[in-house]
N, C-alpha and C positions, 0 to 999 in steps of 0.2 A: 627911777633911777640914780646911781652910784655918783656924787659930785668931783668931780677932775680936782688932783689936788696938782695946784698952781705950778709949784716947782718939779713937780716929775715931769708935766708933758711938756716945761720948757728944757729938762736934761734931756729928754728923748727926743724934742725937735733939735738939737744937733747931732746927735747920733746917723750913721748910714746904717741901713737895713743891716749890713755885715756885723758892727759894733753892735746892735741893738740885740744880735744872736748871740755874740760875746758876753756883753751887759748879764743878761738873762740866763746865760748859763754858768756864769762865774755867780751871779746871786744866787740862783739855784746850792750848787757846790757850797758855797757859805751856809745859806740858810739848812742843808743836812748837817755841816760842820757846827753848825750853835743850837741843834736838837742837839746832837749827840756832846756837847758842851754845857749844854746848858746855859748860855749864853748869847747875846745877842752881838758880840763882839767883831766877829768873823761877819756878819752882814753891815753892822757899822762900818765898819775896814772898805769893805766893797764898794758900800754906797761912796765913801768921801774920795776913795781913787780913780772911780769913775765922775763921781763932780769934777776934782781937778782936771780930768781929760777932759770935761766938758768945756770947762773954761776956755779951756788951749782952741777946742775946735771952736769955739765962740767968736774967736778974735776974726774980724773979717780981713783974710787973703795970707793967714797964719802958715794954713797948711800947704796950701804952693807954695811959698816961701819955700816953705823946710824942705818942699820933696826937691824943691829945683836944686836947692843949697845940695842934699844929698845925691839926687843925678851928678853934677858937678866932681864931687866928691869921688861918687864911684868911676863914674868916668874919665878921673884922672890916677885910678888905681888906687886910691886911699884908701878903700873900704870895698869889701867885696860882697 
């Protein structure tokens, strides 16, 4: 049985099912791009961007605080 990579498992633990689907979709697009360009740059960039997202999602309560502030701004008519 293949050994799980610690960082990959940790990354996926913080993503919702919808986020996992989005991540995998973007990773597949990056893989196609990397194949056509003959470079891993697109894959590396995709993973780095998602690492940043996961870092934010891993902060306890941050997502709820951000959505609460977003809701207040939307209700005040500041954003649509």
